[in-house]
C-alpha angles and dihedrals in degrees: 000000000000116000119262104225105168150329131282101241091215103046099020088226115138115256118231124210121180118236111246117265123243109270095024115139119221131181106229143172116221119218105180146359124253133204113299092032101278118139120236121230130172131215116230090265093055097259108153121233126188108211121200113213098024131096133204120297100027137129108222148158112233133187119222114241100178133343136205129188093263103035144352137220119228141169124226110247098175134019110218100172122010122227120244092250101048115116133173112271115244095217121080089213097053114133091024101052119075094216099085135027106173109046092115091060119078111251096242090054090050088058094047093054096043088055090049092053091055088052093049094053093050091051101040100037102022092039090226108148097202111015117194098243119170123224115268113264096229120218117252088219119049091180137037092024105121117100095195132046129177118202127185131225113225143162091207099077119183111256127211118235085251091056091048094047091050092059091208109107112146101166123048100173120126139174113193146066130331126262114251113283091352123110095176097057127067128192114229089235112207098168136015127184097204102076134039116297093246086074092074088055092051090047091048095050095043091051089052094047093051093053099041092050094041095235119180126232123229118251093017119129087216101046114162097012097091131080130029120348093195115146086211091077116097091211106039090112134099101324095135123169093358110132120075113153144354115215121187127188128182133188121235091200104045103017092234115154126207124198118198116190110197113205134176091241144001114285105168097179094050092048094045088054094044092048092048097047092040094055090046093051097036109032092179088077110100102176136021120201133181119210114195117210113179096170124098095240111107098232127132092229117099131208088234139356145205132208118229101175132019125353102308095251145076127211129227140162137222109192108316093336120102124207137197108208123202129198093263101032123107121243127167105272094224107050098184092049092045093057091051092048092052089046089061 
C-alpha cells in the first residue's frame, strides 16, 4: 500500500506517493546528520531517506538499500557537491571497516551534530522545548586515544573488488577488524589510527607468527591448512582451530602494553614460543596473557587464563586514582577523556 503523506489542498483527498524501490537511484540534498552518522535527506514530497557515506549540506546521488513506509536507507554512490565540513579520511579502510563512521567529517562538525542529536532527543521524546544541554567537551586527541583494541583471526578475509575480479586469491587469512555490519568478514588490518602506534607492530608480528607456525583459526573450515608447511617450524604440527582473538591494552600513564591472545584451548608450548618472540620483536610489550575460551560463543573472554610474560596486568591512572587492569577487567577506553569527564 503506497504511503499517505498529506492532503490535496483543493480536493482534500490524501496524496499517495510510492516508497522508493530497492536499487533505485535518487538525486538528493542532505540537510543534517542522524544518529550513527548517516546523513538525512528528504524527497520532494518530504519522505525521509538516511544516506550512508554522506554528510550535511551535500548534493548527492544515492541508491536505495531498503525502504519502509515512513523512511528509507540508502548509500551514496556519487558526490555531486561536497558539504563544507567534508574532509578526506585518514584511514585506508574507512567506509569498509566497522571501527569508525565519521572520519570524513571534520571533528568540530562531529561535535556540533552530536550535541544537536542530544537536543533533538530531549525535544522530540522528552517534550522539552529548550533543553539545557551543555557544550560538548571536545577530546584533545582525535587519533591514537584508545587504550584497548580487539582484533579477530579469520580465514575469510575481506577482498577488494580488484582481488575478486582477478580470481586469483590464494590466502584468505586475516587478522584485524570486522567489515561494517558483517560478522563473517575481517579486514587484514595493517594500520589503525585509534590505538597507540605500537599496535601495528604487534599485529604484524602476530600475523607472521601464525603463518610461519601454521596455526589454525577457530571457526575456519580450513583450519590448519593455511600458512607455511615448512618442516623446519617447531610448531607446524596439529594446532588446528586454535586462534580466536588478539586483545591489546595500553596504559596512558605508564606506557605498559598487555597482549592477550585468546585461543580455543591451552597450548603451553605455542604460547611460550609466542611470548618469547613477541617480546624480542616488540620490546614495548610488558606482559603476555593467554585467555582460553573453549565455548562456541565468539567472545574474547576466556574461562581461565595463564600469564606467559610479566605479571598479567598493566597500571594506569585517572586523576589521583591508580588502577591495576587485568586482561578481562573493564576500563574506560579513552583514558584522557575519562579523566576530563570525571572532573566535570
